C-alpha positions as a LaTeX table, in Angstrom:
\begin{tabular}{lrrr}
\hline
Residue & $x$ (\AA) & $y$ (\AA) & $z$ (\AA) \\
\hline
Unk1 & $-2.08$ & $-19.31$ & $-149.89$ \\
Unk2 & $-3.63$ & $-17.16$ & $-152.88$ \\
Unk3 & $-5.69$ & $-18.88$ & $-155.42$ \\
Unk4 & $-5.17$ & $-18.02$ & $-159.24$ \\
Unk5 & $-8.23$ & $-17.17$ & $-161.66$ \\
Unk6 & $-8.97$ & $-17.27$ & $-164.99$ \\
Unk7 & $-10.30$ & $-14.01$ & $-166.37$ \\
Unk8 & $-13.44$ & $-15.00$ & $-167.39$ \\
Unk9 & $-14.26$ & $-16.18$ & $-163.66$ \\
Unk10 & $-12.66$ & $-12.36$ & $-162.32$ \\
Unk11 & $-14.86$ & $-10.35$ & $-164.77$ \\
Unk12 & $-18.01$ & $-12.66$ & $-163.49$ \\
Unk13 & $-17.39$ & $-11.64$ & $-160.21$ \\
Unk14 & $-16.28$ & $-7.95$ & $-161.58$ \\
Unk15 & $-20.10$ & $-8.11$ & $-162.90$ \\
Unk16 & $-21.87$ & $-9.66$ & $-159.89$ \\
Unk17 & $-20.22$ & $-7.00$ & $-157.14$ \\
Unk18 & $-20.39$ & $-3.68$ & $-159.47$ \\
Unk19 & $-22.85$ & $-1.16$ & $-158.48$ \\
Unk20 & $-24.86$ & 0.12 & $-161.06$ \\
Unk21 & $-22.34$ & 3.31 & $-162.54$ \\
Unk22 & $-20.07$ & 2.55 & $-160.51$ \\
Unk23 & $-16.28$ & 2.09 & $-162.97$ \\
Unk24 & $-14.33$ & 1.17 & $-160.44$ \\
Unk25 & $-14.38$ & $-2.80$ & $-160.23$ \\
Unk26 & $-11.78$ & $-2.85$ & $-157.38$ \\
Unk27 & $-13.61$ & $-0.65$ & $-155.34$ \\
Unk28 & $-16.63$ & $-2.73$ & $-156.19$ \\
Unk29 & $-14.82$ & $-5.84$ & $-154.39$ \\
Unk30 & $-13.15$ & $-3.94$ & $-151.58$ \\
Unk31 & $-16.83$ & $-3.27$ & $-150.44$ \\
Unk32 & $-17.90$ & $-6.41$ & $-150.73$ \\
Unk33 & $-17.69$ & $-9.35$ & $-147.64$ \\
Unk34 & $-14.89$ & $-10.70$ & $-146.65$ \\
Unk35 & $-13.68$ & $-14.86$ & $-147.81$ \\
Unk36 & $-11.55$ & $-16.42$ & $-149.76$ \\
Unk37 & $-13.50$ & $-15.92$ & $-153.53$ \\
Unk38 & $-13.04$ & $-11.94$ & $-153.44$ \\
Unk39 & $-9.53$ & $-11.82$ & $-151.42$ \\
Unk40 & $-8.44$ & $-14.01$ & $-154.89$ \\
Unk41 & $-10.76$ & $-11.81$ & $-157.50$ \\
Unk42 & $-8.67$ & $-8.93$ & $-155.90$ \\
Unk43 & $-4.77$ & $-10.66$ & $-156.35$ \\
Unk44 & $-5.98$ & $-11.38$ & $-159.38$ \\
Unk45 & $-7.42$ & $-7.66$ & $-160.77$ \\
Unk46 & $-4.25$ & $-6.03$ & $-159.04$ \\
Unk47 & $-1.93$ & $-8.70$ & $-161.20$ \\
Unk48 & $-3.57$ & $-7.90$ & $-164.00$ \\
Unk49 & $-3.28$ & $-4.22$ & $-164.14$ \\
Unk50 & 0.55 & $-4.31$ & $-163.39$ \\
Unk51 & 1.86 & $-1.13$ & $-161.01$ \\
Unk52 & 2.44 & $-1.02$ & $-157.39$ \\
Unk53 & $-0.34$ & $-2.78$ & $-155.86$ \\
Unk54 & 0.45 & $-1.12$ & $-152.44$ \\
Unk55 & 0.22 & 2.13 & $-153.21$ \\
Unk56 & $-2.88$ & 1.88 & $-155.15$ \\
Unk57 & $-4.54$ & $-0.53$ & $-152.29$ \\
Unk58 & $-2.73$ & 2.90 & $-150.41$ \\
Unk59 & $-5.61$ & 5.44 & $-152.69$ \\
Unk60 & $-8.18$ & 3.69 & $-151.08$ \\
Unk61 & $-8.07$ & 5.39 & $-146.98$ \\
Unk62 & $-10.21$ & 8.15 & $-149.02$ \\
Unk63 & $-13.12$ & 5.67 & $-149.39$ \\
Unk64 & $-16.50$ & 6.09 & $-147.96$ \\
Unk65 & $-17.88$ & 2.78 & $-147.12$ \\
Unk66 & $-15.47$ & 2.16 & $-144.41$ \\
Unk67 & $-15.40$ & $-1.99$ & $-145.22$ \\
Unk68 & $-13.52$ & $-1.01$ & $-148.23$ \\
Unk69 & $-11.03$ & 0.84 & $-146.12$ \\
Unk70 & $-11.01$ & $-2.60$ & $-144.44$ \\
Unk71 & $-10.80$ & $-4.84$ & $-146.86$ \\
Unk72 & $-8.06$ & $-2.25$ & $-148.19$ \\
Unk73 & $-5.68$ & $-2.71$ & $-145.69$ \\
Unk74 & $-6.25$ & $-6.72$ & $-145.71$ \\
Unk75 & $-5.14$ & $-6.65$ & $-149.24$ \\
Unk76 & $-1.96$ & $-4.68$ & $-148.21$ \\
Unk77 & $-1.68$ & $-7.66$ & $-146.00$ \\
Unk78 & $-2.00$ & $-10.59$ & $-148.01$ \\
Unk79 & 0.02 & $-8.80$ & $-151.15$ \\
Unk80 & 3.24 & $-8.48$ & $-148.79$ \\
Unk81 & 3.15 & $-4.82$ & $-148.58$ \\
Unk82 & 5.99 & $-3.84$ & $-146.32$ \\
Unk83 & 6.36 & $-0.27$ & $-146.65$ \\
Unk84 & 5.12 & 1.47 & $-143.91$ \\
Unk85 & 4.31 & 4.35 & $-146.17$ \\
Unk86 & 1.26 & 2.68 & $-148.03$ \\
Unk87 & $-0.05$ & 1.67 & $-144.67$ \\
Unk88 & 0.04 & 5.63 & $-143.26$ \\
Unk89 & $-2.67$ & 7.47 & $-144.76$ \\
Unk90 & $-4.81$ & 4.02 & $-142.83$ \\
Unk91 & $-3.44$ & 5.45 & $-139.62$ \\
Unk92 & $-5.94$ & 8.40 & $-138.51$ \\
Unk93 & $-8.89$ & 6.44 & $-139.75$ \\
Unk94 & $-11.44$ & 5.95 & $-137.23$ \\
Unk95 & $-13.15$ & 2.85 & $-137.85$ \\
Unk96 & $-11.97$ & $-0.50$ & $-135.30$ \\
Unk97 & $-12.03$ & $-2.92$ & $-137.60$ \\
Unk98 & $-9.48$ & $-0.74$ & $-140.16$ \\
Unk99 & $-7.34$ & $-0.13$ & $-137.02$ \\
Unk100 & $-7.79$ & $-4.25$ & $-136.02$ \\
Unk101 & $-6.23$ & $-5.03$ & $-139.70$ \\
Unk102 & $-3.49$ & $-2.48$ & $-139.87$ \\
Unk103 & $-2.21$ & $-3.55$ & $-137.13$ \\
Unk104 & $-2.63$ & $-7.00$ & $-138.26$ \\
Unk105 & $-0.61$ & $-6.48$ & $-141.87$ \\
Unk106 & 1.76 & $-4.84$ & $-140.60$ \\
Unk107 & 2.42 & $-7.38$ & $-137.95$ \\
Unk108 & 2.24 & $-10.29$ & $-140.07$ \\
Unk109 & 5.13 & $-8.10$ & $-142.70$ \\
Unk110 & 6.92 & $-7.28$ & $-140.46$ \\
Unk111 & 7.00 & $-3.04$ & $-140.34$ \\
Unk112 & 9.32 & $-2.14$ & $-137.57$ \\
Unk113 & 7.51 & 1.70 & $-138.36$ \\
Unk114 & 4.36 & 0.01 & $-137.36$ \\
Unk115 & 5.07 & $-0.42$ & $-133.32$ \\
Unk116 & 4.16 & 3.89 & $-132.74$ \\
Unk117 & 0.74 & 2.94 & $-134.02$ \\
Unk118 & 0.59 & $-0.65$ & $-132.27$ \\
Unk119 & 1.39 & 1.82 & $-128.66$ \\
Unk120 & $-0.76$ & 4.03 & $-129.56$ \\
Unk121 & $-3.05$ & 1.27 & $-129.29$ \\
Unk122 & $-2.84$ & $-0.25$ & $-126.51$ \\
Unk123 & $-5.60$ & 1.67 & $-124.01$ \\
Unk124 & $-8.40$ & 1.18 & $-127.14$ \\
Unk125 & $-10.78$ & $-1.02$ & $-124.95$ \\
Unk126 & $-13.03$ & $-1.38$ & $-128.51$ \\
Unk127 & $-14.57$ & $-4.73$ & $-128.56$ \\
Unk128 & $-14.84$ & $-6.81$ & $-132.39$ \\
Unk129 & $-17.11$ & $-9.54$ & $-132.45$ \\
Unk130 & $-16.82$ & $-12.14$ & $-135.50$ \\
Unk131 & $-17.73$ & $-15.76$ & $-135.79$ \\
Unk132 & $-13.94$ & $-16.30$ & $-135.26$ \\
Unk133 & $-15.26$ & $-14.91$ & $-131.16$ \\
Unk134 & $-14.08$ & $-11.70$ & $-129.07$ \\
Unk135 & $-11.31$ & $-9.21$ & $-128.74$ \\
Unk136 & $-10.26$ & $-6.03$ & $-127.72$ \\
Unk137 & $-8.22$ & $-3.85$ & $-129.91$ \\
Unk138 & $-5.66$ & $-2.89$ & $-127.28$ \\
Unk139 & $-5.63$ & $-6.93$ & $-127.30$ \\
Unk140 & $-4.43$ & $-6.36$ & $-130.98$ \\
Unk141 & $-2.53$ & $-4.32$ & $-130.48$ \\
Unk142 & $-0.46$ & $-5.95$ & $-127.93$ \\
Unk143 & $-0.18$ & $-9.37$ & $-130.28$ \\
Unk144 & 1.48 & $-7.02$ & $-132.68$ \\
Unk145 & 4.07 & $-5.54$ & $-130.85$ \\
Unk146 & 5.07 & $-8.75$ & $-129.24$ \\
Unk147 & 5.34 & $-10.39$ & $-132.95$ \\
Unk148 & 7.53 & $-7.42$ & $-134.22$ \\
Unk149 & 9.89 & $-6.83$ & $-131.10$ \\
Unk150 & 9.88 & $-10.62$ & $-129.66$ \\
Unk151 & 9.49 & $-8.81$ & $-125.68$ \\
Unk152 & 7.44 & $-10.58$ & $-123.49$ \\
Unk153 & 6.06 & $-6.98$ & $-121.59$ \\
Unk154 & 3.29 & $-8.08$ & $-119.46$ \\
Unk155 & $-0.26$ & $-6.81$ & $-120.59$ \\
Unk156 & $-2.11$ & $-4.83$ & $-118.68$ \\
Unk157 & $-4.76$ & $-7.38$ & $-117.58$ \\
Unk158 & $-1.96$ & $-9.61$ & $-116.18$ \\
Unk159 & $-0.74$ & $-6.74$ & $-114.25$ \\
Unk160 & $-2.00$ & $-6.00$ & $-110.85$ \\
Unk161 & $-2.69$ & $-1.95$ & $-110.29$ \\
Unk162 & $-5.09$ & $-0.17$ & $-110.68$ \\
Unk163 & $-3.19$ & 1.95 & $-113.35$ \\
Unk164 & $-2.17$ & $-1.07$ & $-114.90$ \\
Unk165 & $-2.86$ & 0.02 & $-118.63$ \\
Unk166 & $-1.35$ & 4.04 & $-118.28$ \\
Unk167 & 1.85 & 1.92 & $-117.13$ \\
Unk168 & 1.48 & $-0.67$ & $-119.93$ \\
Unk169 & 2.28 & 1.99 & $-122.18$ \\
Unk170 & 4.65 & 3.74 & $-120.67$ \\
Unk171 & 7.13 & 0.31 & $-120.52$ \\
Unk172 & 5.97 & 0.04 & $-124.03$ \\
Unk173 & 7.10 & 3.79 & $-124.58$ \\
Unk174 & 9.93 & 3.16 & $-123.54$ \\
Unk175 & 11.14 & 0.35 & $-124.85$ \\
Unk176 & 10.51 & 1.83 & $-128.31$ \\
Unk177 & 12.25 & 4.84 & $-127.64$ \\
Unk178 & 15.91 & 3.11 & $-126.09$ \\
Unk179 & 15.78 & 0.67 & $-129.12$ \\
Unk180 & 14.20 & 2.18 & $-131.89$ \\
Unk181 & 17.10 & 2.13 & $-134.03$ \\
Unk182 & 17.64 & $-1.25$ & $-133.88$ \\
Unk183 & 17.55 & $-4.36$ & $-136.51$ \\
Unk184 & 14.31 & $-6.39$ & $-135.69$ \\
Unk185 & 17.25 & $-9.24$ & $-135.98$ \\
Unk186 & 18.23 & $-7.64$ & $-132.72$ \\
Unk187 & 14.71 & $-7.00$ & $-131.04$ \\
Unk188 & 14.58 & $-10.51$ & $-131.07$ \\
Unk189 & 17.72 & $-11.91$ & $-129.88$ \\
Unk190 & 17.19 & $-9.88$ & $-126.64$ \\
Unk191 & 13.27 & $-10.96$ & $-126.13$ \\
Unk192 & 14.33 & $-14.96$ & $-126.72$ \\
Unk193 & 16.96 & $-13.69$ & $-124.30$ \\
Unk194 & 14.52 & $-11.82$ & $-121.57$ \\
Unk195 & 11.62 & $-15.09$ & $-122.37$ \\
Unk196 & 14.13 & $-17.75$ & $-121.56$ \\
Unk197 & 14.90 & $-16.35$ & $-118.18$ \\
Unk198 & 11.21 & $-15.43$ & $-117.51$ \\
Unk199 & 9.92 & $-19.07$ & $-118.05$ \\
Unk200 & 12.90 & $-19.47$ & $-115.61$ \\
Unk201 & 11.41 & $-17.97$ & $-112.80$ \\
Unk202 & 8.63 & $-17.39$ & $-110.35$ \\
Unk203 & 6.82 & $-14.68$ & $-111.20$ \\
Unk204 & 3.50 & $-16.21$ & $-112.35$ \\
Unk205 & 2.51 & $-12.71$ & $-115.11$ \\
Unk206 & 6.48 & $-12.85$ & $-116.63$ \\
Unk207 & 5.93 & $-16.96$ & $-117.62$ \\
Unk208 & 2.67 & $-15.86$ & $-119.12$ \\
Unk209 & 3.80 & $-13.40$ & $-121.23$ \\
Unk210 & 6.77 & $-15.10$ & $-121.94$ \\
Unk211 & 5.47 & $-18.53$ & $-123.61$ \\
Unk212 & 2.40 & $-15.92$ & $-125.30$ \\
Unk213 & 5.02 & $-13.94$ & $-126.61$ \\
Unk214 & 7.15 & $-16.70$ & $-127.82$ \\
Unk215 & 3.97 & $-18.18$ & $-130.34$ \\
Unk216 & 4.10 & $-15.69$ & $-131.97$ \\
Unk217 & 7.70 & $-14.89$ & $-133.01$ \\
Unk218 & 8.22 & $-17.79$ & $-135.69$ \\
Unk219 & 11.14 & $-19.94$ & $-135.45$ \\
Unk220 & 12.82 & $-18.81$ & $-132.61$ \\
Unk221 & 9.95 & $-19.47$ & $-130.26$ \\
Unk222 & 9.35 & $-22.60$ & $-131.14$ \\
Unk223 & 12.49 & $-23.51$ & $-129.76$ \\
Unk224 & 11.38 & $-21.54$ & $-126.88$ \\
Unk225 & 7.90 & $-23.70$ & $-126.38$ \\
Unk226 & 9.21 & $-26.79$ & $-127.53$ \\
Unk227 & 12.11 & $-26.78$ & $-124.17$ \\
Unk228 & 9.09 & $-25.21$ & $-121.88$ \\
Unk229 & 6.70 & $-27.53$ & $-123.18$ \\
Unk230 & 8.69 & $-30.69$ & $-123.23$ \\
Unk231 & 8.13 & $-33.13$ & $-120.46$ \\
Unk232 & 8.24 & $-36.56$ & $-119.83$ \\
Unk233 & 5.20 & $-38.92$ & $-118.23$ \\
Unk234 & 7.53 & $-39.67$ & $-115.12$ \\
Unk235 & 7.53 & $-35.40$ & $-114.32$ \\
Unk236 & 3.85 & $-35.00$ & $-113.48$ \\
Unk237 & 1.93 & $-37.40$ & $-110.52$ \\
Unk238 & $-1.40$ & $-38.16$ & $-110.25$ \\
Unk239 & $-3.44$ & $-39.33$ & $-107.44$ \\
Unk240 & $-6.79$ & $-39.59$ & $-107.04$ \\
Unk241 & $-8.57$ & $-39.63$ & $-104.09$ \\
Unk242 & $-12.11$ & $-40.47$ & $-102.44$ \\
Unk243 & $-13.21$ & $-40.43$ & $-98.36$ \\
Unk244 & $-16.67$ & $-41.25$ & $-98.02$ \\
Unk245 & $-18.68$ & $-40.21$ & $-95.22$ \\
Unk246 & $-19.55$ & $-43.64$ & $-94.87$ \\
Unk247 & $-19.33$ & $-46.95$ & $-97.23$ \\
Unk248 & $-21.70$ & $-46.21$ & $-100.73$ \\
Unk249 & $-23.93$ & $-47.10$ & $-101.70$ \\
Unk250 & $-24.69$ & $-47.55$ & $-104.96$ \\
Unk251 & $-26.90$ & $-44.49$ & $-106.52$ \\
Unk252 & $-24.02$ & $-42.57$ & $-104.30$ \\
Unk253 & $-22.48$ & $-40.65$ & $-105.59$ \\
Unk254 & $-18.25$ & $-40.55$ & $-103.70$ \\
Unk255 & $-16.39$ & $-36.91$ & $-103.83$ \\
Unk256 & $-13.26$ & $-37.32$ & $-105.04$ \\
Unk257 & $-9.90$ & $-34.79$ & $-105.40$ \\
Unk258 & $-7.99$ & $-35.89$ & $-108.72$ \\
Unk259 & $-4.41$ & $-33.98$ & $-107.19$ \\
Unk260 & $-1.42$ & $-33.61$ & $-110.17$ \\
Unk261 & 2.06 & $-32.69$ & $-108.51$ \\
Unk262 & 5.53 & $-31.55$ & $-109.96$ \\
Unk263 & 7.52 & $-34.54$ & $-109.38$ \\
Unk264 & 10.72 & $-32.61$ & $-111.14$ \\
Unk265 & 12.86 & $-30.18$ & $-109.76$ \\
Unk266 & 12.41 & $-27.69$ & $-113.15$ \\
Unk267 & 9.22 & $-25.70$ & $-113.95$ \\
Unk268 & 6.35 & $-28.10$ & $-115.22$ \\
Unk269 & 4.32 & $-26.70$ & $-117.47$ \\
Unk270 & $-0.10$ & $-28.01$ & $-117.33$ \\
Unk271 & $-3.12$ & $-26.90$ & $-119.76$ \\
Unk272 & $-4.79$ & $-29.62$ & $-119.10$ \\
Unk273 & $-8.34$ & $-28.67$ & $-120.62$ \\
Unk274 & $-11.26$ & $-30.12$ & $-119.39$ \\
Unk275 & $-10.41$ & $-33.56$ & $-117.67$ \\
Unk276 & $-11.91$ & $-37.18$ & $-118.16$ \\
Unk277 & $-11.25$ & $-39.34$ & $-115.49$ \\
Unk278 & $-12.53$ & $-42.81$ & $-115.64$ \\
Unk279 & $-12.26$ & $-44.56$ & $-112.23$ \\
Unk280 & $-11.95$ & $-49.01$ & $-112.91$ \\
Unk281 & $-10.81$ & $-52.22$ & $-110.46$ \\
Unk282 & $-7.30$ & $-52.53$ & $-109.54$ \\
Unk283 & $-6.29$ & $-55.78$ & $-110.67$ \\
Unk284 & $-2.51$ & $-56.52$ & $-109.36$ \\
Unk285 & $-0.42$ & $-57.58$ & $-112.08$ \\
Unk286 & 0.76 & $-61.84$ & $-112.48$ \\
Unk287 & 3.52 & $-62.33$ & $-110.44$ \\
Unk288 & 3.77 & $-66.03$ & $-112.88$ \\
Unk289 & 6.95 & $-65.52$ & $-115.71$ \\
Unk290 & 5.00 & $-65.33$ & $-118.86$ \\
Unk291 & 7.32 & $-66.52$ & $-121.72$ \\
Unk292 & 6.50 & $-65.72$ & $-125.28$ \\
Unk293 & 4.51 & $-67.79$ & $-128.19$ \\
Unk294 & 7.77 & $-66.18$ & $-130.09$ \\
Unk295 & 10.72 & $-67.16$ & $-127.83$ \\
Unk296 & 8.67 & $-70.95$ & $-127.67$ \\
Unk297 & 8.79 & $-71.16$ & $-131.17$ \\
Unk298 & 12.88 & $-69.71$ & $-131.21$ \\
Unk299 & 13.83 & $-72.47$ & $-128.76$ \\
Unk300 & 11.75 & $-75.04$ & $-130.49$ \\
Unk301 & 13.22 & $-74.11$ & $-133.89$ \\
Unk302 & 17.30 & $-74.52$ & $-132.48$ \\
Unk303 & 16.65 & $-78.16$ & $-130.74$ \\
Unk304 & 15.41 & $-78.85$ & $-134.58$ \\
Unk305 & 18.54 & $-77.79$ & $-136.19$ \\
Unk306 & 20.06 & $-79.54$ & $-133.18$ \\
Unk307 & 18.69 & $-83.25$ & $-134.81$ \\
Unk308 & 19.89 & $-84.76$ & $-137.34$ \\
Unk309 & 19.05 & $-85.03$ & $-140.40$ \\
Unk310 & 17.48 & $-87.36$ & $-142.32$ \\
Unk311 & 18.99 & $-89.10$ & $-146.19$ \\
\hline
\end{tabular}
C-alpha cells in the first residue's frame, strides 16, 4: 500500500537525498537505498508533478547509476505501468538487478508483451543475493512466465536431460509462437486445464510445476491449490516403529522409523517440513459408561418437574 506524504515531509526527504548540484530531485530519490519511505516519496513527487509518471520514469533508462535505473523500474511497477513501451528502454540494460526489477514489474502488472523478454532471461544464471534470500535471473524469469501465462512448463532444474535449459527455452518459444495472439484470459484458462491434468498424473516434475504455477496465477490457482491440498485426517496413516536389538536401558537411544502412508485412492500432497514426534505411554480407553453432569442435571430437573408443587 502506498503511503501518503505531506509536502513539508517530502521537501525534507528531497533535501536530505539530493546530492550537491543535483537539480533533479526524483533522480536523487531513485539513487537511494530501496525502502518504504523512499518509495512513498517517489510516488508523492510524481503525483505532485502531474503528467505521465510512467513515461517520466521510463526516461531514467539513460541514468548512469544502475541503482537509479533499477528503482525507476520498481517505481513503474508500483505505479501499475501497463504499457510495454514504458519498459522497453530498459530491455538492453546489462544490470542483473534491473533485469530482475523488469521481470517483477511486467508480471505484477500483467504486461503480456513482456513474455519474450522473460524467455530471453531463462538461460541467465546470474545469482542475486539480498536480505530476503538468493535466486537466479532464470528462476525470476520462470516465475514471470508462469504468472503471465499460467502455463506449467517444467523448468530446466526439474528436467533430467543434460541440455534441459535449452529444451525449456525451446518449449517456451514454441508455446509463445503458437499462442501469442490469444488474450491472457485464454492463456490462463488453458493453463488451468493443464495444471489440473498434471496434478492427477504420475509425472513428479509436471505435478511440481503445476503446483508452483497455481500459486502464481491468482484466484484460478487458489481453487486448484485447495483441490490439490485438501485432505481429511483419515487420509494419512502414520506409524512409529522402534526396533532395538535388545531391551533398552535408561540412557539408550532407540532407532525408530516414522512411516506416513496415503490411505486414499487419490493423490495427497505432503510437505511436512520439520517433524516433531512425541512418544508417551499408551493408556487404553476406559470401557465404563460415563454420564455427563449435564445429563444428570437434566434428569434431576425433569424429576423435579414431575413432583407436585406445594402451595
